Each structure stands twice: as C-alpha cells, then as structure tokens.
NUDREN-651680 format. One line per 10 residues: their letters; for each residue x negated, z, y of C-alpha. Coordinates in pm, whole numbers, plus 32768, in hexadecimal, padded with zeros to 4 digits. Each point is the difference from the previous one (the first is absolute). Layout:
BEGIN
a> X,Z,Y  ... .
This chain:
BEGIN
mafsvsessq> BFB9,C7DC,EE6F  7EA4,7F62,8031  7F41,810E,7F27  804A,8023,7E87  7F61,80A0,7EC6  8018,7F7F,7E9D  7F8F,8022,7EA6  7F92,7EFF,7EFF  7F10,7FCC,7EDE  7ECD,7F19,7FF9 .
dglrvlelrd> 7F04,7FDD,7EEB  8096,8131,7F5A  7FDA,80D5,8137  80F4,80AD,80E4  8005,7F67,8159  807C,8095,8148  803E,7EFE,810F  801E,805D,816F  8084,7EE4,80DD  8025,7FC1,817B .
dergqtvkvl> 80BF,7EB9,7FF6  801B,7FE9,8182  7E82,7FF6,8021  7FC8,7F54,7EA3  7F2E,8114,7F6F  7FF4,807E,7E95  7F4F,8118,7F59  7FD9,803F,7E8A  7F98,8145,7F5C  7FB0,8053,7E9E .
peiggtcvey> 8040,816D,7F98  7F6C,7FD7,7EAA  7EBC,7F8B,8078  7F88,811B,80D5  8115,7FD4,80F2  7F3E,7EDA,809E  8091,7F15,8102  7FB2,7EA2,7F7E  809E,7F1E,80F6  802C,7FF6,817A .
rvthrgesyy> 8084,7EB6,806E  8047,7F9D,816F  80A3,7ED2,80A4  7F38,7F64,812E  806B,7ED0,80C6  80E3,7F9D,7ED9  7F05,8020,7EEA  7FDD,811C,7EFE  7EB1,80B3,7FD9  7F7A,8110,7F25 .
llehpdgyat> 7F46,8119,80C9  7FA3,80A3,7EB3  7F4C,7F1F,7F0D  810B,7FA1,7F03  7FB6,7FF0,7E7D  808E,7ED9,7F34  809A,810E,7F20  800A,8172,7FCB  7F74,800A,7EA1  7EA2,8006,8090 .
lkerasrygt> 8053,8140,8096  8056,80A2,7EB8  7E95,7FC5,7F9A  7F5F,8056,814B  80E0,80AF,80F6  7EF3,7FF8,8116  7FE9,7E83,800A  812F,7FC1,80F9  80EB,80B6,80D3  7FC2,8148,80C2 .
pilfpfpnri> 7F72,80EC,7EE6  8006,816C,804D  7EA5,80B3,7FC6  802F,8161,7FAC  7F83,8119,7FE6  7ECB,7F5B,8086  7FD1,7E9E,8073  7EFD,7F0D,7F69  7EE4,8074,7F2A  7F8D,8157,7F75 .
rggnwtyrgk> 7E94,7FF1,7F93  7FE8,8026,7E7E  816B,807E,800C  7F91,8159,8050  8027,80D3,8145  7FD9,8167,8062  80F3,80CE,80CD  7FBF,8178,8053  7EF6,800E,7F04  80C6,7F77,7EE0 .
vysfpvnsgg> 7FB8,7EA9,7F66  8129,7F20,7FA9  7FF6,7EAA,7F45  80DC,7ED0,802C  8013,7EE8,7F03  7EDF,7F00,8022  80A6,7EAA,8038  7F17,7F24,80CF  7E8C,7FC1,7FD5  7FB4,8167,7F8F .
nhihgmvlnr> 80D7,8098,8122  8177,805A,8027  80BA,7F26,80F8  8151,8014,80BA  8098,813D,7F8B  811F,8050,7F0E  8156,7F75,808B  7FD5,7E9E,8052  803C,7F82,7E91  8110,80FB,7F9F .
pwevathrat> 817D,7FEA,8033  8098,8094,8139  8175,806F,8010  80F6,7F6A,80FF  8083,8123,80DC  80DF,7F3E,80F0  8039,7EB7,8098  80E9,7F94,810A  8052,7F05,8115  8086,803D,815E .
edsatcsltf> 8034,7F25,8132  7E9D,8041,8070  7F2B,8011,7EB7  7FDE,7FE4,7E93  7F34,811B,7F47  7FAC,8083,7EA9  7F50,8137,7F99  7F3F,803E,7EC0  7F78,813F,7F69  7EF3,806D,7F18 .
rstdfdeige> 7FC4,814E,7F4C  7EAD,804B,7F6E  8097,80FC,7F0E  80BC,7ED1,7F56  7EA9,7F8D,7F6E  7F36,80FB,7F3E  7EC1,7F36,8014  8000,801A,8179  7FF5,817F,7FF2  7EE5,7FEE,7F03 .
hypfpfelmv> 7F1E,7F62,80F7  8095,806E,8150  809D,8161,7FD2  80B6,7FFD,8157  816B,7FB5,7FCA  8095,7F18,8110  8127,7F3B,8059  7FFC,7EB7,80C0  80EF,7F2B,80D1  7FCD,7EA8,8079 .
tytladnals> 8110,7F70,80F1  8013,7E8B,8059  80BD,7FB8,8133  804B,7E90,8086  806B,8017,816D  7FA5,7F7C,8162  7F40,7ED6,7F69  7F1A,80D8,7F32  7FD1,80A8,7EB1  7FA2,8171,800C .
mtfaatnvgl> 7F67,80B9,7ED0  800C,817E,8024  7F49,80D0,7F06  8031,8178,7FC2  7F39,80E5,7F09  807B,816F,7FC7  7F35,8104,7F50  80F6,80A7,7F08  7EFD,80D3,7F62  7F78,815D,8067 .
etmpmgvgfh> 7E9A,7F97,8050  7F77,7F30,8129  8000,7E93,7F93  7ECF,7F25,8068  8079,7E99,8040  7FEC,7EC3,80A9  80C8,7EC4,8001  7FD0,7E8B,8045  80CF,7EC3,7FFD  7F80,7EC3,7F71 .
pyftapispk> 80DC,7EE3,8096  7F9C,7E9C,7FDD  804A,7F2E,812F  801A,7E85,7FF9  7EEF,7F6A,80CE  8032,7F03,8085  816C,803E,8016  8059,7E85,7FCA  7F6C,7F50,7ED6  7FCA,7EE2,80EA .
tdpkdclita> 7F16,80BF,80FA  7E87,7FE3,7FDE  7F4D,8148,7FE6  7F33,7FB8,813E  8156,8005,80BB  8045,815E,7F8A  7F7F,8126,80C4  7FC7,8158,7F59  7FFD,8130,80DE  7FCC,8166,7FA0 .
pcsaywelke> 7FB0,8131,80F2  7EDB,809C,7F50  7EBC,8057,8096  7F38,8069,7ED5  7FEE,7FE6,7E87  7F87,80CC,7EDB  7EBB,7F83,7F61  805A,7FAF,7E88  7F20,7FFD,7ECB  80BA,7F6F,7ED8 .
llptgtiipv> 8142,8014,80D5  7FD6,817A,801E  7FAC,80A3,8162  7EA0,8087,801D  8076,80EB,8118  7F64,7F24,811D  80D7,7F77,810B  7F88,7EB4,80A8  8087,7F6E,8157  80A3,7EB3,7FC6 .
egkldlrrgq> 7F58,7EB9,806C  800D,7E8E,7FBB  80FA,7F9C,7EFB  8066,816F,7FC7  806D,802D,816A  816D,7F8E,8002  806E,80B7,8134  8037,7EBB,80CE  805B,7F26,7EDC  7F3D,7F0D,7F2B .
pleglkfddv> 8063,7EB9,7F3F  805D,8050,7E9C  7F2B,7ECE,7F83  7ECC,8086,7F58  8057,816F,8014  7FDD,80CD,7EC9  803E,8176,7FF6  8010,8125,7F10  7FA3,810B,80F8  8072,815C,807B .
ftgvnvdsdg> 8029,7FFE,8179  801B,813A,80D5  7FFB,8056,816E  815B,7F75,8009  8088,7FE7,8167  816C,8060,8032  80D9,7F84,8128  80BD,80D7,80F3  8122,801D,7F0D  7F14,80A4,7EFA .
ksrcivhdkg> 7FF5,7EC8,7F20  7EF5,7F17,7FA1  8039,7E88,7FDF  7F66,7EF7,7F12  806C,7E92,8037  8004,7EB5,7F4A  802F,7EF0,8115  8067,7EB5,7F6F  7FBF,7F21,8125  8083,7ED3,7F42 .
iglktvvesd> 8164,8076,8003  7FF3,80F4,8129  8045,813B,7F2B  7F5F,815F,7FD8  8010,80F1,7EE5  7FCC,8150,80B7  7FBC,8135,7F21  803C,8144,80AC  7F86,813E,7F6A  802C,8172,8061 .
gvfreiviyt> 7ED4,80BB,8088  7FE5,80CC,7EC2  7F5D,7ED3,7F66  7EA9,8031,807C  7F5B,7EEC,7F23  8052,7E98,7FB9  7F86,7F42,7ED2  7FEB,7E8C,8046  7FF2,7F26,7EC8  8017,7E85,7FC6 .
ppgrrsicfe> 8068,7FAF,7E97  7F0F,7EEE,7F77  80B3,7EAD,7FEE  8138,8066,80A5  80B1,7FC2,814D  8029,8167,805B  7F4D,8132,80A0  803F,817C,7FC5  8021,80E4,8126  8006,814D,7F39 .
pytcptdapn> 8052,8131,80D9  7F50,813F,7F68  800D,816E,8067  7EA5,8028,7F71  7EE0,7F0C,7F81  7FAA,7FB1,7E9B  7F80,8121,7F2F  807B,80EF,8101  8015,813D,7F32  7E91,7FE1,7F94 .
lsakgmdvgl> 7F88,7FB9,8160  80D3,8132,8080  7F56,80D7,7EEE  7EB8,7F9B,80A8  8077,8090,8150  8068,7EB8,809D  8137,7FDC,80D8  80BE,7EF0,7F55  815E,806C,8051  8052,8093,7EB7 .
ielgaevtfe> 8155,808F,8015  803D,815C,7F7F  8179,802B,7FD8  8092,8161,7FD2  810B,8051,7F1E  815C,7F73,8067  7F4F,7F34,8118  804C,7E8F,8031  7F1A,7EF7,8081  808C,7EC0,8096 .
gtmrvraeav> 7F7B,7EB2,807F  808C,7EAF,804B  7F90,7E9C,8006  80CC,7EFF,80B4  7FDF,7E8B,7FD8  80A3,7F0D,8104  8007,7E96,804E  7FAA,7F9A,8164  8036,7E9D,8088  7EF6,7F83,80E4 .
C-alpha cells in the first residue's frame, strides 16, 4: 500500500508521519506542540523539496511554537490590543505576551491529543483534539469552553488541514481562527528570489498602526498588489489583506511559483477565511500565507460596530474550515 502512518520520537517530541510512497510525499505532525504540521516534503523530477519551511530541529518549537509549521491561532488570530477586548458589554483580558499586546491565542503552544490515525489505499490521515477545560488558565481568560479538532490528510498529491471548533458551553462564543503556515520560497535553495513569483488574490488591505488595524481599508497598489504575481526579490510583508477573491469552487488561492524548478506551491483556503495575512520572516527563505476568518484585533473592531467577520458560535454548534496545500508541476 502506497500510503502509511507511523509514530516516532525526535528531540523528545512525539512525531506522526504520513507518507505517500508512490508520489514521494511526507508529512510530519507534532501533537505536543499545538498540533502543528512541521513538514510537508514532495518529490519533483526526482528531487525532494520542502513546501513548508523545515527547521533544523524541533527544539526551537519548544521555545517558540509560532516559529515554524502551521500554528493554529485560536480563539482569535494575531494581536489583541493591550490584551483586552469587549464582547456584549463585558471586558475580557488575555495575557500580554508581545509588545504590550496579546498575540496568537491560547492553543498553539499547548499539547493536543491524538484521536485517530490511519492509512488506506487512497490516503493517510491523523486527527488531533484539544479541550479547553483541560487547562484552567484558558477558562480564566476566555470563559467559553470549547473543543477543537484538526485533521491532516495526505491524498491526491495534496495535504489538507481541516479545523473544527465546537462550543461546548451554554453561552454564545465569540471566536475567530487563523493558520500561520511558513512556505518555503523559493522552493529550491538554488533558485534566485527574482525567479520566484508570489500571487495572492486580495484587492485591499487593512491600514495598520503599530501592527494593529486602524479600521481603514485601502485598495492594493504597487508592491501590495499581488493578484497577477510579483517576483519575491525585494518583497517584505507583515500585512493584513482583505477583499479576498474566491474562485468558482468557493476557494481562494495563493501561490509560490518557483520558475527555477518549474514547481508551484498552491495554497487553497475555504471562503470562510475572508482575510489573508502575508508575512515574510526576516532573514529567511519563506513566506507566510495566513488564512484568517477575521482581521487582527477583531473583537475590538467588532465592538466599535465594524463588520470584521467575528464568528458568534451558538451552544453545541461547530465551525469548520479547510486549508489545502498542493504541489503543481509547471
């Protein structure tokens, strides 16, 4: 059988490995570090390439879980101004952990449980779960009990990451979610950045002040207009894009096109992700296409009456969204 799932240990961490030996693809997931997927490796024209930027070792993720992989940002993505936010007239506070703000939520650096993993003739998959009630400190800051599941599936020359959040409390739960994947760009270490095209289907962006939205949305132009693709060389981003165009199948697509080897990384996101943060980590050969259901500081913008896509999840209701990464030969 071409597909398989195995378990091992690396740097003292449990590793789940999904494989498609027929296509030469490998996925590695770390349940104990936020349930993140830290490796997606493909074979193209006889050579192996990492579509996700690969760390030298996993020890760095123990210190900073958001540095590699596909961190899950929940219950809100990115920053919350001063750590404080208001919902239905009540003020809540998150721990301040970045420049006077809270950043990236409460689940990316905590252990998840392995629910299932299996291989069939057509796929390899694993599902991980997280319960907020297992961590008292979450309830102290976010008194809306929830259960999460993330399922990674390797099939059809692609890796799918499906996220589900269920409100297990009695009150309506305000939420947003984002993924923070690091994509290798260029894909080949031999390709010059000028020969790598970056495409994103966004027509506007949120004006930021100190990395927090002012509430103003501005049409893209110049280097911020990636709809027709721009060379990676010289591009620097830490921006919240909106006006995301979805194709006829209801998905948006961001692309890393490595012209040097004739390979594309195509990042497909469900239409529920109405924002895309694009970030170029300084000094690294990677780019982040981060699909978000809402912008940075969403609950505070929502409290001001802005339509930011804040999800209000009723009791026993489940939200679901999928990001899919595939390799496309050119």
